[in-house]
C-alpha positions in Angstrom: -1.6 -24.9 66.8 1.6 -25.1 65.0 1.5 -29.0 64.6 -2.1 -29.2 63.7 -0.8 -26.9 61.0 2.0 -29.1 59.9 0.3 -32.4 59.9 -2.7 -31.0 57.5 0.1 -29.6 55.1 1.9 -33.0 54.4 -1.7 -34.8 54.4 -2.4 -32.3 51.5 0.0 -33.6 48.6 -1.1 -37.2 49.2 -5.2 -36.6 49.0 -4.2 -35.3 45.9 -2.3 -38.3 44.5 -4.8 -40.1 46.0 -7.7 -38.4 44.0 -5.4 -38.6 40.4 -6.0 -42.0 40.1 -9.1 -42.4 39.5 -9.3 -39.0 37.5 -6.8 -40.7 35.4 -8.5 -44.1 34.4 -11.9 -42.3 33.4 -9.8 -39.9 31.4 -8.1 -42.8 29.8 -11.6 -44.9 29.3 -12.8 -42.1 27.6 -9.8 -41.6 25.8 -10.3 -45.5 24.4 -13.8 -45.6 23.5 -14.1 -42.0 21.9 -13.3 -41.9 18.2 -10.1 -39.2 17.9 -11.2 -35.6 17.9 -9.0 -32.0 17.1 -10.3 -29.8 19.9 -8.1 -27.3 20.0 -10.4 -24.6 20.0 -7.6 -21.9 18.6 -6.9 -24.2 15.8 -9.9 -25.3 14.7 -12.2 -22.9 15.4 -14.2 -21.7 12.3 -13.0 -18.2 11.1 -15.9 -15.8 11.2 -15.8 -13.4 8.4 -18.1 -10.8 8.0 -21.2 -11.7 6.3 -21.8 -9.3 3.1 -25.3 -7.8 3.4 -27.3 -9.0 0.3 -27.9 -7.1 -2.5 -31.5 -5.6 -2.6 -31.0 -5.1 -6.4 -30.8 -7.8 -9.0 -28.3 -9.1 -10.7 -27.5 -6.8 -14.2 -28.2 -8.0 -17.4 -25.2 -9.5 -19.3 -26.1 -8.1 -22.6 -26.5 -4.8 -21.7 -23.3 -2.5 -21.4 -22.5 -1.4 -17.5 -22.0 1.4 -15.9 -20.8 2.2 -12.6 -22.1 5.5 -10.5 -19.8 6.7 -7.7 -21.2 9.3 -5.5 -17.9 11.2 -3.6 -17.3 13.7 -0.9 -19.5 11.8 1.7 -18.9 11.7 5.4 -19.8 14.9 6.5 -23.6 13.8 7.4 -25.7 10.4 7.3 -28.1 13.0 6.1 -26.1 13.7 2.9 -26.1 10.3 1.6 -29.9 9.2 2.2 -31.2 11.0 -0.9 -28.9 8.7 -2.7 -29.9 5.1 -0.8 -33.4 5.6 -2.0 -32.2 6.2 -5.8 -33.7 2.6 -7.2 -30.2 2.3 -8.4 -27.4 0.4 -6.9 -24.9 3.4 -6.5 -21.5 3.4 -4.9 -19.9 6.1 -2.3 -16.9 7.5 -1.8 -16.1 8.5 1.9 -13.7 10.8 3.3 -11.8 9.8 5.9 -11.1 12.8 7.3 -14.5 14.0 7.6 -17.1 14.7 10.5 -19.2 11.3 10.2 -16.8 9.2 8.5 -17.5 6.1 10.2 -21.1 6.4 11.1 -22.1 7.3 6.7 -19.3 4.4 6.1 -21.3 1.9 8.2 -24.7 3.6 7.7 -23.6 2.3 3.1 -21.8 -0.7 4.5 -25.0 -2.0 6.3 -26.9 -1.4 3.4 -25.3 -3.2 0.9 -23.2 -0.8 -1.1 -19.5 -0.3 -2.5 -17.4 2.1 -0.3 -14.2 3.5 -1.4 -11.9 5.6 0.7 -12.0 9.4 -0.8 -8.1 9.8 -0.4 -7.5 13.3 -0.2 -4.7 14.6 -2.6 -2.7 17.7 -3.0 -4.4 19.6 -6.3 -2.0 22.0 -8.5 -4.1 24.8 -8.4 -3.0 27.4 -5.5 -5.2 28.2 -2.5 -7.3 25.9 -2.2 -7.9 24.3 1.1 -6.7 21.0 2.0 -8.2 18.9 4.3 -7.0 16.9 7.2 -5.0 14.2 5.8 -4.1 15.7 1.9 -1.0 13.4 0.3 1.4 16.0 -0.9 4.0 15.5 -2.8 6.9 16.6 -0.8 5.8 13.9 1.5 8.8 11.0 1.4 7.4 7.7 0.9 7.1 6.3 4.1 4.7 9.3 5.1 2.9 8.7 2.4 2.5 5.7 3.4 1.6 6.0 6.7 -0.8 9.0 5.9 -2.1 6.4 3.5 -2.4 3.8 6.2 -4.6 6.0 8.4 -6.4 7.3 5.5 -7.5 3.8 4.7 -8.1 2.7 8.6 -10.7 5.6 9.2 -13.3 4.0 6.3 -13.6 0.7 7.3 -15.9 -1.6 4.6 -13.9 0.1 1.7 -12.8 -2.1 -1.2 -11.3 0.4 -3.1 -9.6 3.8 -2.9 -10.2 6.9 -5.4 -8.5 10.9 -5.4 -10.7 14.0 -3.8 -8.8 16.2 -5.7 -4.9 15.2 -6.7 -4.2 17.2 -9.8 -1.2 17.6 -8.8 -0.1 14.1 -6.7 -2.0 12.0 -9.4 0.7 13.7 -12.2 3.3 12.3 -9.4 4.7 8.4 -10.5 7.3 9.1 -7.3 4.4 10.1 -5.0 1.6 7.8 -6.2 4.0 4.5 -6.1 3.9 4.2 -2.3 0.5 5.3 -2.1 -1.0 2.1 -4.2 2.3 -0.1 -2.5 -0.5 0.3 0.3 -3.4 -0.8 -1.9 -1.9 -3.9 -2.9 -1.4 -4.7 0.8 -4.7 -3.8 1.5 -6.2 -5.7 -1.7 -8.2 -2.7 -2.3 -8.4 -1.2 -5.9 -8.1 2.5 -7.5 -10.0 4.4 -9.5 -8.6 7.6 -10.7 -11.2 10.7 -10.8 -8.9 12.3 -13.2 -8.7 15.9 -12.3 -6.3 16.1 -14.6 -5.7 14.7 -17.9 -1.8 14.5 -17.3 -2.7 12.1 -14.3 -0.5 8.5 -14.1 -2.2 7.6 -11.6 -4.5 4.8 -13.2 -0.7 3.4 -14.5 1.2 3.4 -11.9 -1.4 1.4 -9.8 -1.9 -1.3 -12.5 1.7 -1.6 -12.7 2.0 -2.7 -9.5 -0.8 -5.3 -9.8 -3.7 -3.1 -8.0 -6.7 -3.3 -10.3 -7.0 0.1 -11.6 -10.3 1.8 -13.5 -10.9 5.2 -14.2 -13.8 7.6 -14.5 -15.0 8.8 -17.9 -18.1 11.1 -16.7 -18.3 13.9 -14.1 -22.0 14.1 -13.7 -22.6 17.6 -12.0 -20.3 19.9 -12.9 -22.9 22.1 -13.8 -25.3 21.5 -11.2 -28.7 22.1 -13.7 -30.9 19.8 -14.4 -30.4 19.9 -18.0 -26.6 19.4 -17.7 -26.8 16.5 -15.2 -29.4 14.8 -17.4 -27.3 15.7 -20.3 -23.9 14.0 -18.8 -25.8 11.0 -18.1 -26.7 10.8 -21.8 -23.0 10.9 -22.1 -21.8 8.1 -19.6 -24.6 6.0 -21.9 -23.3 6.8 -25.1 -19.6 5.8 -23.4 -21.0 2.9 -22.0 -22.4 1.5 -25.7 -19.1 2.3 -27.5 -16.8 0.5 -24.5 -19.5 -1.9 -22.6 -18.8 -0.8 -19.8 -18.1 3.4 -18.0 -17.7 4.9 -14.5 -19.7 8.4 -13.7 -18.2 10.2 -10.6 -21.4 12.1 -9.0 -21.5 14.5 -5.5 -24.5 14.6 -3.0 -26.1 17.4 -4.2 -30.1 17.8 -4.5 -29.8 17.8 -7.8 -27.5 15.1 -8.6 -30.1 12.7 -6.8 -33.0 14.0 -8.9 -31.3 13.0 -11.8 -30.6 9.7 -10.9 -34.2 9.1 -9.9 -35.4 10.1 -13.6 -32.9 8.1 -14.7 -33.6 4.9 -12.6 -37.1 5.6 -13.8 -36.3 5.7 -17.8 -37.9 2.8 -19.5 -35.8 3.0 -22.0 -32.3 3.3 -20.7 -29.8 1.6 -22.6 -27.6 0.6 -19.4 -27.5 -1.5 -16.7 -26.1 0.2 -13.4 -23.9 -1.9 -11.0 -21.8 -1.4 -8.1 -18.4 -0.4 -9.2 -17.0 -4.0 -7.9 -18.6 -4.9 -10.9 -16.4 -3.4 -13.4 -13.1 -4.7 -11.3 -10.8 -6.2 -14.0 -12.7 -5.0 -17.0 -10.7 -3.2 -19.7 -14.0 -1.4 -20.6 -13.4 0.3 -17.0 -9.8 1.3 -17.7 -7.6 3.5 -20.3 -7.3 0.5 -22.5 -8.0 0.5 -26.0 -10.5 -1.8 -27.3 -11.0 -3.6 -30.2 -13.1 -1.4 -32.3 -17.2 -2.4 -31.8 -19.2 -2.8 -35.2 -21.6 -0.6 -34.6 -19.3 2.3 -33.6 -16.6 1.9 -35.6 -14.0 2.6 -32.6 -13.7 1.7 -28.8 -10.8 3.7 -28.0 -10.3 5.2 -24.7 -12.8 8.2 -24.3 -13.0 11.3 -21.8 -16.2 13.2 -22.1 -15.6 17.2 -22.8 -15.7 17.8 -18.8 -12.3 15.3 -18.8 -10.0 17.9 -16.4 -11.9 19.9 -14.8 -9.7 20.2 -11.8 -9.7 19.5 -8.4 -13.1 21.7 -7.1 
């Protein structure tokens, strides 16, 4: 048995070499007959990019002022967002990174083709307020701020920008804001300054770092009453007509959803509601002083009366 095994073992390499000759001839003939092609599946395979859902809304009228409306504080439940998805306007949404259903809510909004921001919690000036998980603090060193920011942004997949949740202390600090906006720049995200404090430097720090930055002009629902919210929507229109565009922030409350439905149904509405991404790079969405508009006399920086509402 040992001799038989040895003979077979010695013949195996010989059999392989004989079989390789016709195979090499076939391959050589194929290469000579076929034109040269690049077939490396790693190098030449097309990159599969995620396909953006088509917007269910028509293109905005470029001849009218544009406004964006961002609904903050989402993430606890998809049910909170659904009434706003029923509003026939291209609203934008800001989702808290550490909320109970952040990923589910984000996926639902992105699948519906809506602009989503990461609503990053930042240190408030008012003592005693509860701090969400992952709140950025002015006491953190730059590396910690970067690490916490990276974690927050990674929890809102599909976000195209970020804005601050609370932050009346954090957004006043140039030192604290710098590492945060460095993370935004590395990820290619824009920043919306919610302006929870009139002394905020967040927009300026972001712009200085090369991050597209915008500012909130109006809070819609600091007073959660129908007449008050309708009034703030009128203020939003006034700011937009004066400057060319404006950004409002609202919250997931039934009264806010109802007011936006009324606003959508207003035939005499003077503005176009657009996704916030449409305002990136537009000076009218920043704190820049613009040339005077003939009809209004000024297009300087405008803050509505509730410009510094605090962090609640």
